[in-house]
N, CA, C and O of each residue as an XYZ file, in Angstrom:
504
protein
N      12.762     -9.824      2.858
C      11.202    -10.538      2.167
C      10.110     -9.657      1.975
O      10.515     -8.641      2.540
N       9.600     -9.542      1.776
C       8.096     -8.415      1.674
C       7.338     -9.541      1.613
O       7.669    -10.641      1.172
N       5.396     -8.904      2.490
C       4.870    -10.021      2.298
C       3.538     -8.807      1.823
O       3.302     -7.701      2.308
N       2.992     -9.391      0.938
C       1.553     -8.301      0.765
C       0.496     -9.438      0.646
O       0.802    -10.619      0.485
N      -0.867     -8.937      0.747
C      -1.955     -9.349      0.576
C      -3.302     -8.485     -0.289
O      -3.446     -7.266     -0.381
N      -4.034     -9.396     -0.762
C      -4.959     -8.265     -1.098
C      -5.963     -8.525      0.326
O      -5.773     -9.257      1.297
N      -7.656     -7.134     -0.176
C      -7.642     -7.324      1.291
C      -9.380     -7.974      0.736
O      -9.585     -8.060     -0.475
N     -10.194     -8.269      1.464
C     -11.112     -8.861      1.270
C     -12.290     -7.361      1.196
O     -13.495     -7.595      1.280
N     -11.964     -6.379      1.089
C     -12.846     -5.483      0.639
C     -12.510     -5.264     -0.231
O     -13.437     -4.894     -0.952
N     -11.143     -5.256     -0.942
C     -10.933     -5.172     -2.516
C     -11.801     -5.816     -2.966
O     -12.885     -5.434     -3.406
N     -11.181     -7.332     -2.848
C     -11.942     -8.979     -3.386
C     -13.571     -8.592     -3.814
O     -14.155     -8.347     -4.869
N     -13.854     -8.663     -2.716
C     -15.422     -8.084     -1.995
C     -15.783     -6.882     -3.398
O     -16.676     -7.229     -4.171
N     -15.147     -5.666     -3.634
C     -15.089     -4.947     -4.804
C     -15.198     -5.534     -5.962
O     -16.162     -5.328     -6.700
N     -14.091     -6.443     -6.295
C     -13.912     -7.036     -7.387
C     -15.530     -7.492     -7.722
O     -16.432     -6.833     -8.239
N     -15.515     -8.843     -7.228
C     -16.466     -9.835     -7.533
C     -18.218     -8.802     -7.915
O     -18.916     -8.768     -8.928
N     -18.330     -8.249     -6.823
C     -19.228     -7.163     -7.022
C     -19.877     -6.886     -8.731
O     -20.900     -7.226     -9.326
N     -18.420     -5.940     -9.134
C     -18.146     -5.456    -10.256
C     -17.944     -6.011    -11.505
O     -17.955     -5.478    -12.614
N     -17.665     -7.722    -11.008
C     -17.949     -8.184    -12.255
C     -19.223     -8.945    -12.523
O     -19.422     -9.507    -13.600
N     -20.260     -8.953    -11.314
C     -21.549     -9.373    -11.522
C     -22.637     -8.044    -11.411
O     -23.783     -8.119    -10.967
N     -22.049     -6.963    -11.871
C     -22.570     -5.647    -12.669
C     -23.480     -5.311    -11.529
O     -24.539     -4.760    -11.828
N     -23.240     -5.550    -10.311
C     -23.595     -5.212     -8.969
C     -23.132     -4.020     -8.817
O     -23.294     -3.766     -7.623
N     -22.769     -3.357     -9.202
C     -21.162     -1.925     -8.825
C     -20.228     -1.626     -9.448
O     -19.571     -2.636     -9.700
N     -19.573     -0.281    -10.058
C     -18.623     -0.287    -10.402
C     -17.364     -0.254     -9.315
O     -17.437      0.081     -8.133
N     -16.440     -0.603     -9.890
C     -14.515     -1.012     -9.064
C     -14.282      1.278     -8.608
O     -14.193      2.353     -9.202
N     -14.294      0.958     -7.831
C     -13.509      1.921     -7.001
C     -11.955      2.128     -7.499
O     -11.094      1.263     -7.343
N     -11.738      3.326     -8.082
C     -10.482      3.271     -8.483
C      -9.150      3.436     -7.401
O      -9.372      3.739     -6.229
N      -7.892      3.234     -7.845
C      -6.421      3.406     -7.063
C      -6.622      4.066     -6.996
O      -7.158      4.255     -8.089
N      -6.787      5.850     -5.934
C      -5.973      6.870     -5.859
C      -4.511      6.894     -4.919
O      -3.535      7.609     -5.148
N      -4.591      6.379     -4.341
C      -3.350      6.922     -3.246
C      -1.795      5.261     -2.664
O      -1.310      4.157     -2.913
N      -1.812      6.133     -2.042
C      -0.677      5.120     -1.068
C      -0.574      5.675      0.300
O      -0.516      6.839      0.698
N      -0.566      4.254      1.067
C      -0.678      4.656      3.036
C       0.641      3.930      3.520
O       1.162      2.815      3.485
N       0.888      5.263      4.011
C       2.952      4.443      4.494
C       1.861      4.487      6.089
O       0.804      5.026      6.417
N       3.040      3.434      6.827
C       3.212      2.938      8.224
C       4.426      2.428      8.910
O       5.400      1.967      8.316
N       4.267      2.579     10.644
C       5.641      2.042     10.753
C       4.629      0.853     11.519
O       4.508      1.139     12.710
N       4.142      0.042     11.274
C       3.845     -1.690     12.112
C       4.082     -2.666     11.436
O       3.327     -3.627     11.578
N       5.524     -2.790     10.196
C       5.100     -3.634      9.625
C       6.116     -5.031      9.525
O       6.417     -5.861      8.666
N       6.480     -4.710     11.122
C       7.233     -5.251     11.736
C       6.686     -5.975     13.372
O       5.613     -5.536     13.786
N       7.287     -6.863     14.103
C       7.018     -7.308     15.672
C       8.073     -6.955     15.705
O       8.928     -6.785     14.837
N       8.029     -6.738     17.492
C       8.978     -6.522     18.115
C      10.409     -7.046     17.711
O      11.257     -6.163     17.836
N      10.793     -7.996     17.356
C      12.144     -8.314     17.393
C      12.217     -7.795     15.647
O      12.993     -8.564     15.080
N      11.833     -7.082     14.973
C      12.043     -6.850     14.012
C      11.753     -8.056     12.557
O      12.407     -8.011     11.515
N      10.956     -8.770     12.760
C      10.460     -9.908     11.834
C       9.165     -8.818     11.068
O       8.419     -7.932     11.483
N       9.437     -9.507      9.708
C       8.269     -8.782      8.948
C       6.506     -9.450      9.011
O       6.225    -10.609      8.707
N       5.856     -8.774      9.308
C       4.366     -8.825      9.921
C       3.700     -9.306      8.653
O       3.586     -8.525      7.708
N       3.127    -10.898      8.557
C       2.621    -10.971      7.538
C       0.611    -10.564      7.092
O      -0.448    -11.143      7.336
N       0.972     -9.379      6.412
C      -0.605     -8.955      6.804
C      -2.093     -9.843      6.413
O      -2.229    -10.774      5.619
N      -2.789     -9.388      7.006
C      -3.835    -10.293      6.823
C      -5.143    -10.022      6.156
O      -5.845     -9.077      6.515
N      -5.354    -10.524      5.560
C      -6.831    -10.122      3.775
C      -7.747     -9.327      4.455
O      -8.676     -8.957      3.737
N      -7.800     -8.793      6.071
C      -9.168     -8.883      6.307
C      -8.856     -7.975      7.480
O      -9.705     -8.084      8.365
N      -7.634     -6.886      7.819
C      -7.228     -5.747      7.682
C      -7.906     -4.334      7.377
O      -8.345     -4.019      6.271
N      -7.921     -3.800      8.134
C      -8.985     -2.677      7.281
C      -8.673     -1.758      7.105
O      -9.066     -1.001      6.218
N      -7.343     -1.446      8.442
C      -5.692      0.006      8.551
C      -4.800     -1.165      8.634
O      -4.679     -2.323      9.034
N      -3.771      0.671      7.491
C      -2.625     -0.231      8.717
C      -2.765     -0.648     10.258
O      -3.611     -0.527     11.144
N      -1.242     -1.311     10.082
C      -1.242     -1.325     12.006
C      -0.558      0.197     12.686
O      -0.833      0.693     13.779
N       0.296      0.659     11.762
C       0.235      1.778     12.330
C       0.944      3.555     11.581
O       2.014      4.155     11.680
N      -0.377      3.808     10.871
C      -0.552      4.435      9.500
C      -0.067      5.639      9.913
O      -0.796      5.817     10.890
N       0.884      6.910      9.849
C       1.775      7.975      9.224
C       1.733      8.856      8.594
O       2.032      9.992      8.961
N       1.153      8.362      6.924
C       0.512      9.226      6.361
C      -0.113      8.936      5.061
O       0.108      7.787      4.677
N      -0.716      9.541      4.404
C      -1.781      9.184      2.961
C      -1.477     10.092      1.799
O      -1.795     11.279      1.722
N      -0.914      9.485      1.035
C      -0.467     10.497      0.053
C      -0.774     10.208     -1.910
O      -0.130      9.275     -2.391
N      -1.315     10.669     -2.468
C      -2.056     10.596     -3.726
C      -1.191      9.489     -3.875
O      -0.542      9.169     -2.879
N      -0.964      8.461     -5.523
C      -0.334      7.693     -5.975
C       0.707      8.484     -7.079
O      -0.172      8.655     -7.924
N       1.235      8.750     -7.353
C       2.127      9.723     -8.121
C       2.008      8.737     -9.596
O       0.794      8.876     -9.742
N       2.231      8.265    -10.223
C       1.784      7.423    -11.261
C       2.105      6.196    -11.030
O       2.660      5.635    -10.085
N       1.357      5.590    -12.782
C       0.925      3.832    -12.442
C       2.415      3.445    -14.173
O       3.140      4.085    -14.936
N       2.050      2.104    -13.885
C       2.677      1.944    -14.744
C       2.435      0.581    -15.950
O       3.544      0.272    -16.385
N       1.718      0.028    -16.355
C       1.394     -1.813    -16.620
C       2.316     -2.694    -17.247
O       2.631     -2.937    -18.412
N       2.682     -3.132    -16.023
C       3.948     -3.502    -16.599
C       3.464     -5.327    -18.112
O       4.067     -6.087    -18.869
N       2.571     -5.142    -17.811
C       1.635     -6.754    -18.369
C       0.193     -6.125    -18.796
O      -0.344     -5.032    -18.619
N      -0.091     -7.061    -19.293
C      -1.951     -6.862    -19.728
C      -2.663     -7.589    -18.228
O      -3.881     -7.604    -18.051
N      -1.633     -8.185    -17.189
C      -2.433     -8.752    -15.491
C      -1.418     -7.882    -14.190
O      -1.474     -8.009    -12.966
N      -0.574     -7.042    -14.998
C       0.391     -6.209    -13.541
C       0.359     -4.537    -14.051
O       0.690     -3.970    -15.093
N      -0.157     -4.131    -12.885
C       0.666     -2.488    -13.091
C       0.849     -1.947    -11.879
O       0.144     -1.910    -10.871
N       1.720     -1.610    -12.095
C       2.601     -0.941    -10.599
C       2.213      0.172    -10.936
O       1.914      0.664    -12.023
N       2.267      0.892     -8.924
C       1.390      1.908     -8.291
C       3.207      2.841     -7.588
O       3.809      2.309     -6.655
N       3.610      3.818     -8.073
C       4.281      4.533     -7.251
C       3.574      6.262     -6.294
O       2.813      7.228     -6.351
N       4.642      5.501     -5.493
C       4.348      7.227     -4.515
C       5.824      7.738     -3.832
O       6.830      7.093     -3.537
N       5.600      8.746     -3.748
C       7.664      9.689     -3.506
C       7.346      9.950     -2.281
O       6.128     10.074     -2.157
N       7.752     10.045     -1.615
C       8.159     10.749     -0.413
C       9.110     11.739     -0.320
O      10.301     11.428     -0.300
N       8.755     12.885     -0.261
C       9.945     14.477     -0.545
C      11.071     14.142      0.232
O      11.321     13.364      1.152
N      11.600     14.890     -0.364
C      12.588     15.411      1.197
C      11.689     16.052      1.742
O      10.944     16.888      1.232
N      11.744     15.535      3.212
C      11.247     16.596      4.788
C      10.176     15.314      4.916
O       9.768     15.240      6.075
N       9.826     14.677      4.375
C       8.743     13.765      4.469
C       8.917     13.131      5.138
O      10.073     12.728      5.008
N       8.190     12.468      6.322
C       8.360     11.638      7.082
C       9.770     11.485      8.058
O      10.384     10.749      8.831
N       9.752     12.647      7.443
C      11.596     12.484      8.882
C      11.897     11.517      9.457
O      10.782     10.995      9.483
N      12.792     10.543     10.169
C      13.527     10.535     10.875
C      12.270      8.734     11.437
O      12.442      8.075     12.462
N      11.109      8.448     10.279
C      10.230      7.747     10.236
C      10.937      6.404     10.122
O      12.153      6.536     10.266
N      10.674      5.567      9.978
C      10.875      4.044      9.792
C       9.721      3.593      8.797
O       8.566      3.490      9.212
N      10.006      3.366      7.666
C       8.197      2.870      7.018
C       8.511      1.120      6.368
O       9.248      0.653      5.499
N       7.590      0.601      7.253
C       7.306     -0.603      7.201
C       6.504     -1.545      6.453
O       6.602     -2.759      6.276
N       5.613     -0.590      6.028
C       4.148     -1.229      5.384
C       3.530      0.371      5.380
O       3.446      1.338      6.137
N       2.956     -0.267      3.232
C       2.621     -0.042      2.627
C       1.199     -0.549      1.875
O       1.020     -1.609      1.275
N       0.462      0.300      2.050
C      -1.356      0.163      1.221
C      -1.246      0.916     -0.165
O      -0.399      1.626     -0.707
N      -2.465      0.442     -0.477
C      -2.838      1.056     -1.373
C      -4.376      1.215     -0.936
O      -5.098      0.270     -0.616
N      -4.818      2.775     -0.981
C      -5.953      2.406     -1.246
C      -6.658      2.907     -2.162
O      -6.046      3.772     -2.789
N      -8.448      2.590     -2.748
C      -9.221      3.236     -3.358
C     -10.202      4.859     -2.782
O     -10.463      5.418     -1.718
N     -10.498      5.091     -4.438
C     -11.495      6.780     -4.234
C     -12.340      6.926     -2.698
O     -12.641      8.003     -2.185
N     -12.694      5.263     -1.992
C     -13.667      5.610     -1.116
C     -12.716      5.293      0.478
O     -12.674      4.965      1.664
N     -12.462      5.469     -0.020
C     -10.667      5.346      1.514
C      -9.986      3.647      1.683
O      -8.977      3.144      2.177
N     -11.238      3.162      0.934
C     -10.398      1.032      1.570
C      -9.634      0.832      1.024
O      -9.543      1.099     -0.174
N      -8.557      0.129      1.903
C      -6.740     -0.651      1.188
C      -7.254     -1.604      1.089
O      -7.942     -2.422      1.700
N      -6.732     -1.357      0.021
C      -7.383     -2.631     -1.355
C      -6.251     -4.092     -1.271
O      -6.533     -5.287     -1.366
N      -4.714     -3.316     -1.028
C      -3.902     -4.040     -1.111
C      -3.116     -3.470      0.070
O      -3.165     -2.283      0.391
N      -2.390     -4.401      0.695
C      -1.190     -4.163      2.027
C      -0.364     -4.976      1.651
O      -0.413     -6.158      1.311
N       0.697     -3.950      1.778
C       2.720     -4.692      1.352
C       3.420     -4.975      2.640
O       2.820     -3.914      2.814
N       3.948     -5.246      3.524
C       5.164     -5.096      4.952
C       6.231     -5.661      4.117
O       6.168     -6.223      3.024
N       7.429     -5.327      5.036
C       8.539     -4.612      4.075
C       8.738     -4.678      5.454
O       7.967     -4.597      6.410
N      10.332     -4.896      5.314
C      11.798     -4.792      6.757
C      11.895     -2.951      6.939
O      12.246     -2.130      6.091
N      11.558     -2.783      8.000
C      11.783     -0.872      8.284
C      12.715     -0.203      7.550
O      13.903     -0.370      7.826
N      12.286      0.757      6.381
C      13.013      1.798      5.844
C      13.116      3.389      6.304
O      12.251      4.256      6.181
N      14.518      3.508      6.903
C      14.694      4.851      7.725
C      14.913      5.841      6.182
O      15.364      5.702      5.045
N      14.179      7.010      7.154
C      13.401      9.007      5.964
C      14.373      8.884      6.209
O      14.514      8.126      7.168
N      15.601      9.419      5.657
C      16.526     11.056      5.999
C      15.589     11.915      5.514
O      14.911     11.559      4.551
N      15.421     13.058      6.045
C      15.860     14.520      5.862
C      15.570     14.750      4.167
O      14.557     14.788      3.468
N      16.890     14.864      3.948
C      18.110     15.175      2.511
C      17.359     13.830      1.356
O      18.016     13.893      0.316
N      16.546     12.999      1.260
C      16.048     12.537      0.354
C      15.115     11.900      0.542
O      14.696     11.309      1.538
N      14.514     12.096     -1.157
C      13.036     11.229     -2.036
C      13.161      9.653     -1.444
O      14.291      9.169     -1.508
N      12.477      9.118     -1.078
C      11.865      7.732     -0.870
C      10.378      7.380     -2.023
O       9.413      8.143     -2.065
N      10.462      6.344     -2.711
C       9.410      5.724     -3.412
C       9.389      4.560     -3.367
O      10.086      3.546     -3.398
N       7.604      5.244     -3.218
C       7.645      2.699     -3.001
C       7.057      2.816     -4.355
O       6.916      3.598     -5.295
N       6.869      1.967     -4.068
C       6.463      0.698     -5.184
C       5.208     -0.927     -5.046
O       5.511     -2.014     -4.553
N       4.132     -0.617     -5.534
C       3.348     -1.418     -5.602
C       2.798     -2.430     -6.168
O       1.577     -2.294     -6.239
N       3.037     -3.017     -6.432
C       2.795     -4.404     -7.685
C       1.037     -4.912     -7.428
O       1.040     -5.982     -6.820
N      -0.229     -4.484     -7.694
C      -0.728     -5.115     -9.037
C      -1.081     -5.969     -9.320
O      -0.746     -6.007    -10.504
N      -1.798     -7.196     -9.027
C      -1.505     -8.557    -10.421
C      -2.456     -9.045     -9.772
O      -2.906     -8.915     -8.634
N      -2.966    -10.287    -11.684
C      -4.185    -10.834    -10.922
C      -2.971    -11.856    -12.309
O      -3.208    -13.031    -12.589
């Protein structure tokens, strides 16, 4: 089971952009981490107040995005062969042009082998 949250920073930016006070920053990347589960292996529900992953290990630009509906966009980012070899990824977050995390998703650990690619998908839905 995966748990996800839109961060307080993202919600603040959205409400300010709707009021015309600022423009909304573009989502540009995915942060990967290994801190999405507790010591017993249970998925931790991310907190909206988080400004960082629990154990961030890499940031990469988004490979592509796809609009699945008028209110849902799927972002994808691929870890290449040899990238994060031996790591167990259990948290991922979308980040914007300003480097702020806007959505965080925690899930059961996924081991990364050296000879395999791994693609993470995160849906941004309203």
